[in-house]
C-alpha positions, 0 to 999 in steps of 0.5 A: 406193317410186314416189317413190324410183324417180323420184328415182333416175331423175332423179339418173341423168338429171342425172349422165348430162347432164354436160359435152359431150364434147370430140369428137363421135364420132358426128358423126365417124363413128368406130366405137369409143366409150367406154361409160358404165362407162369414163367412170366408171372414168377419172374415179375413177382420176383422182381417186385419182391426184390425191389419194391416190397416193404422188405425188399428181399434179395433172391439169394440162397437164404430165401431159396432155402426158405422157399424149399422148406415151405414147398416141402411142407406145402406138399406133404406137411403130414409126411404121409406120401414122400420118402426120405429118398425123395427129400434127398433128391429134392435137396439138389434144388435147395439153393436155386429157387431165388435165382431160377424164379428171377429167370422165370424158371419153375422147372425144379419146383414143378419137378417136386410137385410132379414127384409128390403127385405120383407118390400121392396116386401110388399111395391111394391106389395101394390103399384101394388094393388093400381094402379087400385084404384081411384085417385083424382088428384084435391085433395091438398096433397103432396108427398116426395120421399126422407125422409132421414131427416124425422122420420121413419114411426110409423105405417103400415098405414103411410107406406101404405099412402106413397106408395099410394101417390107414385102410384098417383105421378107415374100415374100423372107424366106419364100423364103430361109427355105424348107428347100429354096430350089431348090423355091421356090414363089412362088405358095404363098408368096403364099398363105401371106402372104395368109393371114397378112395376112387373119388380122391384118385379121380380128383387128384388125376385132374390136378393141372399146372395151375394147381402146381403153380399156385402152391409154388407161388404160395411157398415163394411169397410166404418166404418173404412175409406171411401176408404177401400172396400171389393169387391165380385168376380164380383165387383172385376173384374169390378174394375180391368177392370176399373183400366186397361181400358180394359175388356175381353169378347165379346165386348157388353154392356148388359142390362136386358129387359123383363127378357132377356139379351139384347144387347144395345151397341157393342164396336168397335174393339171387337169380336161382332163388327168384327163378325157382326152377333149380332145387337142392341136389339138382346136378348141372351137366352142361353150360352155355354162354348166352345162345352159344353151344352147350359144353358138357361139364360132367367129370370137370374139376369144380373150379373149371365148371364154376368158372363157366357158370359164374360171370358178369352181372347182366350176362346170360347163362344156360344150364342143362340140369338133371333134377335131384334123384333123376337117373342119367337117362333122364332128359335134362331141363334147360334153365336160363338165368341172367347173372346178378350181383349178390350180397353175402348177408351171412358175412355182413355185420349183424346186431342183437340186443341182450338184457343184462341184470347188473350188479345193482339189480337193474336191467340194462339193454346192451346192443351187440354188433357182430362184425366178421370182417372189414368189407367194401365193394371196391369195384362198385366204388370205382364205378361210382355206384352210390349204393356200394356195400361197405362195413361202415355203411352197414354198421351206421344203419345198425347203430341207428336201429339200436338207438331207436330200440333204446340200448344203454350200451353197444358192444362190437364183437371183433373176435376172429375178424381177420381184417380187410379194408384199411379204409373201412377201419378208419371210417368205422372208427369215425362213427365213434370219435369226432374227427382226428387221426386213426392210424399211421402208415409207413411206406417202403421209403420210410415216409409216414402218412397219418390217416384220419377220420375227416367227418364231423360228428359220431353215430354212437357216443354212449358206453362202448366196448370192443371184444377181440381175441387171438384171431382179431387181426389187421383192420380189427387191430387198427379199430380196437387200438384207436378206440383204446388210445382215444379212451373211447371204449373198453377193450375186452378179451385176449391179446389180438393177432399182431398183424401190423402190415399193410398190403396192396392188392395189385392186378398182375396185368400192370406188370406184364409187358406188351412183349410178354403178352405177345409171347404168352399169346404166341404160346397158344396155351389156354387156361380153362380155369379162368373165371369170367371177369377174373384178373387174367394174370392173377393178382398179388397182395404185396406188403407195402407198409406198416401201420402204427397206432396214433401213439406211435406203437406198432401192433406188429407181433404185440397186437392190442392188449385188452383193458379187461383180459379173459384167459385163452388157450391160444398162446403167442408162441403157437398162434399169431404173428409172433409165431411166423418166422418171416414176420416183420419185427415190432417197432415204434415211430413218433406219436401223432397229435390227437386229443384223448377223449377220456383217460380210462386207466382208473375206471379200467382198474375198477372194472378189472377188480369187479370182473375178477370178483365175479369170476371167483364165483362163476362156474362158467369161468371155472369151466373155461379154465378147465377147457383151456387146460385140456386144450393145452394138454394135447400138443400133437395128434396122438396115435390111435389104437387099431385094436377094435376093443381098445379103440371102442373103449377109448371112444366110449370113455371120450363119449362119457367125458364129453357128456359129463362136460356138457351136463356140467355146462347145462347144470350151471345154466339151469337147463335139463341134463343130457340123458343117455339115449337122447340126442345131444342138446343144442344150446347157445351160450357164449361166456366171453360175450355174456361177461363182456356185456356184464363188464359194460353194465359195470362201466355204466354204473361207475361212469354214472357215479 
């Protein structure tokens, strides 16, 4: 036993005494340093990306350059904090990141993060000092908040001048946005701005090694491809909750206000909702697990506090709570809650019915299903829970209810649906086709697997349409592509994102050896931000394949092109997969064997003709085109005037222009116009949705003929 312990400790000593870090962070006197765990993880991630990912990228000078550029952009994309001299200093590391990460050396990346953090705090503290300076609002000068395309500051004087202008702009903005400028109180606005900057300084001062590590790892994985990501434990838990549309905890949305965790929303059906003790704006000042001692969480980072409050279903948490409005001397109330699994209904599939008057004068009922993402509770499935939450289950129920309500057609709205579960995309397709291949997946060894819908029968066999846009991606494209290839429905909208890659979410603990786990434990370093139940070493979502439509065509770069196209302001050059420099290329493989349901080429041509004729007479369509033209005029964030009279005049022109645009829209909707002095009217009009429903009624008529 003693011999084994000595051997184990000797092995840890050997592993710990690796290559000397490129930068001695202790000697540099820098605050944040990577932990032993960080070094182990980056080494394992480098190995995975080099040897097992779809691209298998070597850790050479080329990848190092991309990591460097990503890291600089991630630190200071707007170029508001760093000097040219800082960038020159960082250049010494430009070719070394790949080799360093393979050795578990994060010192140069942490050096850069620390230098940026110092600059950030220097800028904010300088801005705080500048608030009480005299600011001349009659002087003609301009301020640009986003300097991405401008040179780095050449001197400290240039940097300070930028922040002097920032303070001047913030004060001027507070004055011009006051509800009654006649009662302008400069002293009060200065106090407001001081409070804002002090809060930013306070939050920045709480930055820890995990913040640096997450940013560095994001820069690293993005250099390989846009969809490979490493998530630290808290990010991993958030991602998995998002995929399942569930979370485990007390059922409250929390926010940091004045150094205290404040309740901003209570989720219906959760423990806090059922208990009825907690109220909006109550402040949580202490947390205890079960019957353990309370921990004071005033001044903590929000993620660290949330990590203590959240936890596994069935466990007990006690909270010390200051009621909303009570001062700090008030005795906190103690609230005891049993954590539960909470379903996030606002992100689940929803339905509505629109009555549309067709070109033939008849009224048609169109059922609309809005699907924000493809979700499934993987954890519940693994546990054998028969009532697990999933997209397909929810949509099947919605289709049943729409059939009972006697709809004539169904329209699936996938706009801005960034994807999610591949399996859910396959199973959802199965609700509309009767067995058959849905998608093909090629893995890292060039093996192609055909994934099919195995279930007989369909949930909806009537007229069907799918709306997509530039931000419909991944699983959305698999679903829309299959519906189009089978001729099962009409695809409407604008060309989708073009993400044709498959990621596997893998718990990093699978790759951490027993020796390295001992090494991490021996270091004595603890991660205070790890939430209860989160993956201890984080998680990597790694690209392990490409998917292809049943026709053999990839959606990578090209996306899914609609049958009936709507104009969009989001060009492929600036938005979507084709705008990503590290994205995989488009290609194609052999088609799979599938039986087309209908050939819609002829009917699609007729639908486009009818749609175009309707658009020629549509003021809403003209309005959309004008909006797109206006959007494309602005290529970057313009400079703003710091002359009060000029800025006030510019804002007044924009205010009147905005009111005229809204009144134009109200006019063709035959609604009351927005008059001066009245609050801005609220109205819900979605032109693309309305016209897509019109196209479906055209489809019904043509199909009937």
